[in-house]
C-alpha positions as CSV (number, residue, x, y, z in Angstrom):
1,X,21.4,-16.2,178.7
2,X,24.5,-14.2,178.8
3,X,24.2,-10.5,179.1
4,X,25.3,-8.5,176.1
5,X,27.2,-5.4,177.0
6,X,25.6,-2.2,175.6
7,X,27.2,-0.9,172.4
8,X,29.6,1.8,173.2
9,X,28.5,5.2,171.9
10,X,31.1,7.1,169.9
11,X,32.6,10.1,171.6
12,X,31.2,13.4,170.5
13,X,33.5,15.0,167.9
14,X,34.4,18.6,168.4
15,X,34.0,20.4,165.1
16,X,37.3,21.3,163.7
17,X,39.3,19.5,166.4
18,X,42.5,17.8,165.2
19,X,45.1,15.8,167.0
20,X,48.0,18.0,168.0
21,X,50.8,18.1,165.5
22,X,54.4,17.6,166.6
23,X,55.9,21.1,166.9
24,X,58.6,21.8,164.3
25,X,60.7,24.7,163.5
26,X,62.7,25.9,160.4
27,X,65.8,24.6,162.2
28,X,64.2,21.2,162.6
29,X,63.6,21.1,158.9
30,X,67.2,22.0,158.1
31,X,68.7,19.4,160.4
32,X,66.3,16.6,159.4
33,X,67.2,17.3,155.7
34,X,70.9,16.9,156.7
35,X,70.5,14.0,159.1
36,X,67.3,12.9,160.8
37,X,69.2,11.7,163.8
38,X,70.9,15.1,164.2
39,X,67.4,16.6,164.5
40,X,66.3,14.0,167.0
41,X,69.4,14.6,169.1
42,X,68.9,18.4,169.0
43,X,65.3,18.0,170.2
44,X,66.0,15.5,172.9
45,X,68.9,17.6,174.1
46,X,66.7,20.7,174.5
47,X,64.0,18.7,176.2
48,X,66.5,17.4,178.6
49,X,67.8,20.9,179.4
50,X,64.2,22.2,180.0
51,X,63.0,19.3,182.1
52,X,66.1,17.9,183.7
53,X,65.2,14.4,182.4
54,X,67.8,12.1,180.8
55,X,68.4,12.3,177.1
56,X,66.1,9.9,175.3
57,X,66.1,10.2,171.5
58,X,63.6,8.0,169.7
59,X,66.1,6.5,167.3
60,X,66.4,2.8,168.3
61,X,69.9,1.5,169.2
62,X,71.5,-0.2,166.3
63,X,69.5,1.6,163.6
64,X,71.1,1.1,160.2
65,X,72.4,4.4,158.8
66,X,70.9,5.8,155.6
67,X,73.0,6.6,152.5
68,X,71.3,10.0,152.0
69,X,68.6,12.3,153.2
70,X,65.0,10.9,153.3
71,X,63.9,14.3,151.8
72,X,64.4,15.2,148.2
73,X,65.6,18.8,147.6
74,X,62.8,21.4,147.3
75,X,61.7,22.2,143.7
76,X,63.1,25.8,143.7
77,X,64.8,25.5,140.3
78,X,68.2,27.3,140.1
79,X,67.8,30.5,142.1
80,X,69.9,33.3,140.5
81,X,72.4,35.0,142.8
82,X,72.4,38.8,142.7
83,X,75.6,40.5,143.6
84,X,75.5,43.7,145.6
85,X,73.7,45.0,148.6
86,X,70.2,43.8,149.4
87,X,67.6,45.5,147.2
88,X,65.6,47.4,149.7
89,X,63.3,49.9,148.0
90,X,62.6,53.5,149.1
91,X,59.0,52.5,150.0
92,X,59.7,49.1,151.6
93,X,59.0,48.8,155.3
94,X,60.5,46.6,158.0
95,X,57.7,44.8,159.9
96,X,59.7,42.3,161.9
97,X,63.3,41.7,163.1
98,X,64.4,38.8,165.4
99,X,65.0,40.6,168.7
100,X,67.3,37.9,169.9
101,X,69.6,37.6,166.9
102,X,72.8,39.7,167.5
103,X,74.8,41.2,164.6
104,X,72.0,41.7,162.1
105,X,72.9,44.4,159.6
106,X,71.1,47.7,159.6
107,X,68.7,47.8,156.6
108,X,66.0,50.3,157.4
109,X,65.9,53.8,158.8
110,X,63.7,54.2,161.9
111,X,60.9,55.9,160.1
112,X,60.4,52.8,157.9
113,X,60.7,50.3,160.8
114,X,57.5,49.1,162.5
115,X,59.3,46.3,164.5
116,X,58.6,47.8,168.0
117,X,54.9,48.2,167.2
118,X,54.6,44.6,166.0
119,X,56.5,43.2,169.0
120,X,54.3,45.1,171.4
121,X,51.2,43.3,170.1
122,X,52.7,39.9,169.1
123,X,55.2,37.4,170.6
124,X,58.6,37.5,169.0
125,X,58.2,33.9,167.8
126,X,55.9,33.6,164.7
127,X,53.6,30.6,164.9
128,X,51.5,28.7,162.4
129,X,49.1,26.4,164.3
130,X,47.6,24.9,161.1
131,X,51.0,23.4,160.0
132,X,52.5,23.1,163.5
133,X,55.4,25.3,162.7
134,X,57.0,28.2,164.6
135,X,60.2,30.2,164.3
136,X,61.9,33.6,164.0
137,X,62.9,34.9,160.6
138,X,65.7,37.5,160.7
139,X,63.5,40.1,159.0
140,X,60.1,40.4,157.4
141,X,59.8,43.2,154.8
142,X,56.6,44.7,153.3
143,X,56.6,46.0,149.8
144,X,54.4,49.0,148.8
145,X,52.0,46.4,147.2
146,X,51.3,45.0,150.7
147,X,53.2,41.8,150.0
148,X,55.4,40.6,152.9
149,X,58.4,38.3,152.7
150,X,61.1,36.9,154.9
151,X,64.8,37.7,154.7
152,X,67.3,35.2,156.2
153,X,70.7,36.7,156.8
154,X,73.9,34.6,156.5
155,X,77.1,36.3,157.4
156,X,80.0,35.6,155.0
157,X,82.5,37.3,152.7
158,X,82.8,34.7,150.0
159,X,79.8,35.5,147.8
160,X,82.0,35.7,144.6
161,X,82.3,31.9,144.9
162,X,78.6,31.4,145.3
163,X,78.1,28.0,143.7
164,X,80.7,26.4,146.0
165,X,80.2,28.1,149.3
166,X,76.5,28.9,149.0
167,X,73.6,27.5,147.1
168,X,73.1,25.1,149.9
169,X,69.6,23.7,150.1
170,X,69.8,24.2,153.8
171,X,69.4,27.9,153.4
172,X,66.5,27.4,150.9
173,X,64.7,25.1,153.3
174,X,65.0,27.6,156.1
175,X,63.6,30.5,154.1
176,X,60.8,28.3,152.7
177,X,59.6,27.5,156.2
178,X,59.9,31.2,157.1
179,X,57.7,32.0,154.1
180,X,55.0,29.8,155.6
181,X,55.3,31.6,158.9
182,X,54.9,35.0,157.1
183,X,51.8,33.6,155.3
184,X,50.3,32.4,158.5
185,X,51.0,35.7,160.3
186,X,50.0,38.2,157.6
187,X,47.5,35.9,155.8
188,X,49.0,36.3,152.3
189,X,51.5,33.9,150.9
190,X,54.7,35.6,149.8
191,X,55.8,34.8,146.2
192,X,59.3,34.2,147.5
193,X,61.8,34.7,150.3
194,X,65.3,36.1,150.3
195,X,68.6,34.6,151.6
196,X,70.9,37.6,152.1
197,X,74.6,36.8,152.3
198,X,76.3,39.6,154.1
199,X,79.9,40.7,154.0
200,X,81.6,41.4,157.3
201,X,85.1,41.4,155.9
202,X,85.0,42.6,152.3
203,X,83.8,46.2,152.8
204,X,80.5,45.4,151.1
205,X,82.2,44.4,147.8
206,X,81.2,40.7,148.0
207,X,77.6,40.8,149.3
208,X,74.8,39.2,147.5
209,X,71.4,37.7,147.8
210,X,69.2,34.9,146.3
211,X,65.5,34.9,145.8
212,X,63.9,31.6,146.6
213,X,60.4,31.0,145.1
214,X,57.7,29.8,147.5
215,X,54.2,29.8,145.9
216,X,53.2,26.6,144.1
217,X,55.5,23.5,144.1
218,X,57.9,24.7,146.8
219,X,55.0,25.4,149.2
220,X,53.5,22.0,148.5
221,X,56.9,20.4,149.0
222,X,57.2,22.1,152.4
223,X,53.9,20.7,153.6
224,X,54.8,17.2,152.4
225,X,58.2,17.5,154.1
226,X,56.6,18.3,157.4
227,X,54.4,15.2,157.1
228,X,57.4,13.0,156.3
229,X,59.2,14.2,159.4
230,X,56.3,13.7,161.7
231,X,55.7,10.2,160.3
232,X,59.3,9.1,160.8
233,X,59.4,7.2,164.0
234,X,63.1,6.1,163.6
235,X,65.0,9.2,162.4
236,X,68.0,7.3,161.3
237,X,71.4,8.8,160.9
238,X,73.0,9.9,157.7
239,X,76.7,9.9,158.7
240,X,78.8,11.9,156.2
241,X,81.8,14.1,156.6
242,X,79.9,17.2,155.7
243,X,77.0,16.4,158.1
244,X,79.1,15.3,161.0
245,X,81.6,18.2,160.8
246,X,78.8,20.7,161.3
247,X,76.7,18.7,163.8
248,X,76.5,20.2,167.3
249,X,75.4,16.9,169.0
250,X,78.4,15.2,167.4
251,X,80.7,17.9,168.8
252,X,79.0,17.3,172.2
253,X,79.8,13.6,171.9
254,X,76.2,12.5,171.7
255,X,76.1,10.8,168.4
256,X,77.1,7.1,168.1
257,X,77.0,7.2,164.3
258,X,79.3,10.1,163.5
259,X,81.4,9.5,160.4
260,X,84.6,10.2,162.3
261,X,84.1,7.4,164.8
262,X,81.4,5.1,163.4
263,X,83.7,2.3,162.5
264,X,85.4,2.3,165.9
265,X,82.0,2.0,167.7
266,X,80.5,-0.5,165.2
267,X,83.4,-2.7,163.9
268,X,80.9,-5.2,162.5
269,X,79.8,-2.5,160.0
270,X,83.3,-1.5,159.0
271,X,83.3,0.0,155.5
272,X,79.5,-0.1,155.2
273,X,78.7,3.6,155.7
274,X,78.6,4.9,152.1
275,X,80.0,8.2,151.1
276,X,76.6,9.4,149.8
277,X,75.9,12.2,147.3
278,X,75.4,15.6,148.8
279,X,72.7,18.1,148.1
280,X,74.8,21.2,148.9
């Protein structure tokens, strides 16, 4: 009679243990929204720099390009631009400022800045282990009510033409991810985050800022977007002029799908890369 192997006992489960999440950053979210392959090239490039290993993006050779981003824009409505210098109240306090970001404007006097105290007790990179997210906002501000929120600074002097030069969903995606980092660090979700468009050439006459809502649908969208990115094992390219013109891996000659040379490298697909709609 043949021996029957004993039934394997299930491995003991550690309470609360979850498989590790793929680490993502606000920058990953922005580049994936623009072009998943750009994000994959960025990540592979940095891994190659750190380890000395060859560049091995996960995108299979010959992957068909996508006509548009796999992510829908976040449901932030139509954020209203506010012209003028950033509204920093007399009782607001600066809790955090990215120590490695040069050229950030001076917003707070020293008596209302607690940045050095925070950085003495915490690493400069804010981390959210529950959502597998980490990054560095430009600023984190605390209101007298105790509410904290991020401020993302974008240097420009064209705020008077906001709808054309700004209003990009890229900026909103970044500040939404930073809102989550603030929530994870200070344990209270901010109602919104700010994108502050500075003015290095207009003498302060063309500055402005936009408030981007976070609580509710935008927060749920962010969590869903992170899941979409992690589930994507292909990370196909979205070759468009606007994407490729601002793509660092393309400028480094790493992308085979760039709009400017796609048809030369893939003559069998000539004319097949659509000029897709843009979300910015």
